[in-house]
C-alpha positions in Angstrom: 64.5 83.1 -150.3 67.9 83.7 -148.3 70.2 81.4 -150.2 69.1 79.4 -153.5 68.4 76.0 -152.7 70.5 74.2 -155.0 68.7 70.9 -154.7 65.4 72.2 -156.0 66.9 73.4 -159.2 68.8 69.7 -159.9 65.3 68.0 -159.2 63.8 70.2 -161.8 66.5 69.2 -163.9 66.0 65.6 -163.5 62.2 66.0 -164.3 62.9 67.8 -167.5 65.3 65.2 -168.5 62.8 62.3 -168.0 60.2 64.4 -169.8 62.7 64.7 -172.7 63.4 60.9 -172.5 59.8 60.2 -172.5 58.7 62.3 -175.5 61.8 60.7 -177.4 60.8 57.4 -176.7 57.2 58.1 -177.7 58.5 59.9 -181.0 59.7 56.5 -182.0 57.5 54.1 -180.5 59.8 52.7 -178.0 57.6 53.1 -175.0 56.6 49.6 -173.9 59.6 47.7 -175.5 61.4 47.4 -172.1 60.1 44.5 -170.2 60.3 43.4 -166.6 62.0 45.4 -163.7 64.1 47.8 -165.9 61.0 48.7 -168.0 58.5 49.3 -164.9 61.2 51.4 -163.1 61.6 53.6 -166.2 58.0 54.0 -166.7 57.5 54.6 -163.1 60.0 57.2 -163.0 58.8 59.0 -166.1 55.4 59.2 -164.5 56.9 61.4 -161.5 58.0 64.1 -163.9 54.9 65.7 -164.3 54.0 66.0 -160.4 57.5 67.0 -159.9 56.9 70.1 -162.1 53.9 70.9 -160.2 55.1 70.7 -156.9 58.3 72.6 -157.6 56.4 75.2 -159.2 54.5 75.8 -156.0 57.7 75.7 -154.1 59.0 78.6 -156.0 55.6 80.5 -155.3 56.1 80.1 -151.8 60.1 80.8 -151.7 60.4 83.5 -154.3 57.2 85.0 -155.4 55.4 85.4 -152.3 58.1 87.3 -150.4 58.1 89.8 -153.4 54.5 90.1 -153.0 54.8 90.8 -149.5 57.4 93.5 -149.9 55.2 95.5 -152.1 56.3 94.2 -155.6 53.2 92.9 -156.4 52.7 94.5 -159.8 56.1 93.8 -161.1 56.1 90.2 -159.7 52.5 89.7 -161.4 54.1 91.0 -164.6 57.0 88.6 -164.6 54.3 85.7 -164.1 52.3 86.7 -166.6 55.2 87.1 -169.1 56.3 83.8 -168.0 52.8 82.6 -169.1 53.0 84.3 -172.6 56.2 82.5 -172.8 54.5 79.2 -172.4 51.7 80.0 -174.7 54.3 80.9 -177.2 56.0 77.7 -177.0 52.6 75.9 -177.2 51.3 77.8 -180.1 54.7 76.8 -181.9 53.9 73.2 -181.0 50.5 73.8 -182.7 51.8 75.2 -185.9 54.6 72.5 -186.4 52.1 69.7 -185.5 49.4 71.0 -187.9 51.8 71.6 -190.8 53.5 68.1 -190.3 50.4 66.0 -189.4 47.4 68.2 -190.8 45.6 66.9 -187.8 43.1 69.8 -187.2 40.8 71.5 -189.7 41.1 75.3 -190.1 37.6 75.5 -188.1 38.9 73.9 -185.0 42.6 75.5 -185.1 41.1 78.5 -183.0 39.9 76.1 -180.3 43.1 74.4 -180.4 45.1 77.7 -179.7 43.0 78.0 -176.6 44.8 75.0 -175.0 41.5 73.0 -174.6 42.2 70.7 -177.3 45.2 68.5 -176.4 48.3 68.4 -178.7 50.6 65.4 -178.3 53.1 66.2 -175.5 52.2 69.6 -175.0 49.4 69.4 -172.5 51.7 70.8 -169.8 52.4 74.0 -171.6 48.7 74.9 -171.9 48.3 74.0 -168.1 51.3 76.1 -167.2 49.9 78.8 -169.3 46.8 78.8 -167.3 48.6 78.2 -164.0 50.9 81.0 -164.3 48.1 83.4 -165.1 46.4 82.3 -162.0 49.5 82.4 -159.8 49.0 85.8 -158.7 45.7 85.3 -157.2 47.0 81.9 -155.6 49.7 84.3 -153.6 47.2 87.1 -152.8 44.9 84.4 -151.2 47.7 82.5 -149.7 48.9 85.8 -148.0 45.2 87.1 -147.1 43.9 83.8 -145.9 46.9 82.0 -145.0 48.2 78.7 -146.5 45.6 76.6 -144.6 42.6 77.8 -146.8 44.4 76.7 -149.8 45.4 73.3 -148.6 42.0 72.9 -147.2 40.4 73.5 -150.7 42.8 71.2 -152.5 41.9 68.5 -150.1 38.3 68.9 -150.7 38.9 68.5 -154.4 40.6 65.1 -153.9 38.0 64.1 -151.4 35.6 65.0 -154.2 37.0 62.4 -156.6 33.9 60.1 -156.9 32.1 63.4 -157.5 34.3 64.3 -160.2 34.1 60.8 -161.7 30.2 60.8 -161.9 30.3 64.2 -163.7 29.5 64.0 -167.5 31.4 65.4 -170.3 30.2 68.7 -171.5 27.6 68.4 -174.1 28.2 68.7 -177.9 28.1 71.6 -179.5 26.9 71.9 -183.2 27.4 67.9 -183.2 31.1 68.3 -182.5 32.9 67.6 -179.1 34.6 71.0 -178.7 33.0 71.6 -175.2 34.0 68.1 -174.3 37.7 69.2 -174.7 37.1 72.1 -172.5 35.7 70.1 -169.8 38.5 67.8 -169.8 41.0 70.5 -169.5 39.1 72.3 -166.7 38.0 69.4 -164.7 39.2 66.1 -166.2 36.0 64.7 -167.8 36.3 64.9 -171.5 37.5 63.2 -174.8 41.2 62.7 -175.6 42.1 64.0 -172.0 45.7 63.2 -170.7 45.6 65.0 -167.4 46.3 66.4 -164.8 43.2 68.7 -165.1 43.5 72.5 -164.4 41.5 72.0 -161.1 43.7 69.0 -160.0 46.8 70.5 -161.0 46.4 73.6 -159.1 45.7 71.6 -156.2 49.4 69.9 -156.4 51.0 73.6 -156.7 49.3 74.3 -153.6 50.8 71.2 -152.1 54.0 72.5 -153.3 53.5 75.7 -151.7 53.2 73.8 -148.4 56.4 72.0 -149.0 58.0 75.2 -149.9 56.9 76.6 -146.5 58.4 73.5 -144.7 61.8 74.1 -146.6 61.6 77.8 -145.7 61.2 76.9 -141.9 64.1 74.4 -142.1 66.2 76.5 -143.9 65.9 79.5 -141.5 68.3 79.5 -138.4 72.0 79.5 -137.7 72.4 76.0 -139.4 70.3 75.4 -142.4 68.5 72.0 -142.5 70.2 70.7 -139.3 67.1 69.0 -138.5 64.5 66.9 -140.3 62.0 69.3 -142.3 58.7 68.4 -140.4 56.2 69.6 -142.7 57.8 67.6 -145.7 58.0 64.5 -143.4 54.1 65.0 -142.5 53.3 65.4 -146.1 55.1 62.0 -147.1 53.2 60.2 -144.0 50.0 61.4 -145.4 50.8 60.3 -149.0 52.0 56.9 -147.8 48.5 56.4 -145.8 46.6 57.3 -149.0 48.6 54.8 -151.1 48.1 52.0 -148.3 44.4 52.8 -148.7 44.0 52.6 -152.4 46.5 50.1 -153.3 45.3 46.7 -154.4 47.1 44.6 -151.9 45.6 41.5 -153.3 47.1 42.1 -156.8 49.7 44.5 -156.1 51.0 44.4 -159.9 47.6 45.4 -161.2 47.7 48.8 -159.2 51.3 49.2 -160.6 50.3 48.7 -164.1 47.5 51.2 -164.0 49.9 53.5 -162.7 52.4 52.8 -165.6 49.5 53.0 -168.2 48.7 56.5 -167.3 45.1 55.5 -166.3 45.4 56.9 -162.8 46.7 60.3 -164.4 43.8 60.3 -166.8 41.2 59.8 -163.8 42.9 62.3 -161.8 43.1 59.5 -159.3 44.3 60.4 -155.8 46.6 57.4 -155.7 48.3 59.1 -158.9 48.8 62.3 -157.2 50.1 60.9 -153.8 52.4 58.8 -155.5 53.7 61.7 -157.5 54.1 63.8 -154.3 55.7 61.3 -152.1 58.3 60.8 -155.1 58.8 64.4 -155.6 59.3 64.6 -151.7 61.9 62.1 -151.9 63.8 63.1 -154.8 64.0 66.8 -153.8 64.9 66.2 -150.2 67.6 63.7 -151.3 69.2 66.2 -153.8 68.9 68.9 -150.7 70.9 66.5 -148.5 73.4 65.7 -151.1 74.2 69.6 -152.1 72.7 72.0 -149.5 73.6 69.9 -146.6 76.5 67.6 -147.4 78.0 70.1 -150.1 78.9 67.3 -152.4 77.8 69.3 -155.5 76.0 66.1 -156.6 74.5 66.8 -160.0 75.4 70.4 -160.6 76.2 70.0 -164.2 72.5 69.4 -164.6 71.5 72.9 -163.3 71.5 74.3 -166.8 68.4 72.0 -167.6 66.7 73.2 -164.4 67.5 77.0 -165.5 66.1 76.2 -168.9 63.5 73.9 -168.3 60.9 75.7 -170.4 63.1 76.0 -173.4 63.9 72.1 -173.2 60.3 71.2 -172.8 59.2 73.7 -175.7 62.0 72.6 -178.0 61.8 69.2 -177.1 58.2 68.7 -178.0 58.9 70.2 -181.6 62.0 67.9 -181.9 59.8 64.9 -181.3 57.5 65.9 -183.8 59.7 66.5 -186.7 62.1 63.6 -185.7 62.4 61.6 -189.0 61.2 58.1 -188.8 64.2 57.0 -191.2 66.5 57.8 -188.2 65.4 54.6 -186.5 66.1 52.6 -189.5 69.6 54.0 -189.8 70.4 54.1 -185.8 67.8 51.4 -184.5 65.0 52.5 -182.3 67.2 53.0 -179.2 69.9 54.7 -181.2 67.3 57.3 -182.5 65.8 57.9 -179.0 69.4 58.7 -177.7 70.2 61.0 -180.8 66.9 62.8 -180.3 67.6 63.1 -176.6 71.2 64.4 -176.9 69.8 67.0 -179.6 67.5 68.7 -177.3 70.1 68.5 -174.5 72.6 70.2 -176.7 70.3 73.0 -177.9 69.4 73.6 -174.3 72.8 74.1 -173.4 73.6 76.2 -176.3 70.6 78.4 -175.4 71.8 78.7 -171.9 75.3 79.8 -173.1 73.5 82.4 -175.3 71.3 83.7 -172.1 74.2 83.6 -169.6 76.7 85.7 -171.8 74.1 88.3 -172.5 74.6 87.7 -176.3 71.1 88.6 -177.2 71.4 92.0 -175.3 74.6 92.7 -177.0 73.1 92.2 -180.4 70.2 94.5 -179.5 72.7 97.2 -178.3 74.7 96.9 -181.2 71.9 97.4 -183.5 70.3 100.3 -181.7 73.8 102.1 -181.6 74.2 102.1 -185.4 73.4 105.1 -187.1 71.1 103.8 -189.9 70.9 107.2 -191.7 74.6 106.6 -192.8 73.8 103.4 -194.6 70.4 104.1 -196.0 68.8 107.1 -197.7 66.6 109.0 -195.8 63.4 108.2 -197.8 63.8 104.5 -197.0 63.8 105.3 -193.1 
């Protein structure tokens, strides 16, 4: 990518802040307490967070990682993606341990299956998805380079055209009288028990659409004046999403469709309407921040970039904070006060983590430890 697109970082930051606020509300049972226009608007924005993550992940695969593959850095780039996948899995395992210790929800026999990511842990489904998606990312990039973006987009469209087929598929059969395999089928293709969504198959299609969005941004960015014209590919994507929304929306009772979206029913079903709204919302959000920052140079939201850089840490530590938040906090500060305090704690921890990483304190500590002549301080027999 010739120049970093600031609007993408800020859009990712807004998405992680929305997720953090949503989990803070869920931790204290505040979701659904707001009525009317304000409540519906907040729930709608929070529903956009997950598609935004998936789309922007695809954008980064196209803008950052694909060029590295084409320059012959396949092994180094793949290792970086696998390392990121292990980081996601580490946060996921940490969330499992904390949740199991506090809630005692899972038996010792079911824990191995939970650690696979197939059994959903509250707030942490996206970490399990990202672990798998990052591990599969090198394959996506290789297919994109070898066969072109058209093949990936064609396969993604076929998945959504097959929505009635997916709905008709039964969950996996029980194993030894338990629903272990049904958790797996839910994670893989969306038909199972306690499934939140999106499934791995459907989520990867949104990543492919994100790669198409990134391709359109790259074409618009190249040239003597970056983004001097309206990016044609994002505009075409927005038009397609609008048509899909018009086809699936219940115009006789528009509020019924809106409530289905806000209640996450469309997300659980992996419905094309949910994804079209998510893609369209992400396009509008990201392009708006690109316009304000990369085109107009207004530096709008630059202070939020820290959350875009450290989105994985914010998401992982935010989940754990939502688990351990004491209910008594709501009695002391009120529900909305408790939600705000939890949200601010996660934000502060994220900023502190960024300061540590930016200033290289971890590296300095490692260098100091390695430079000490330990034989002077401890007898040889203990070394």
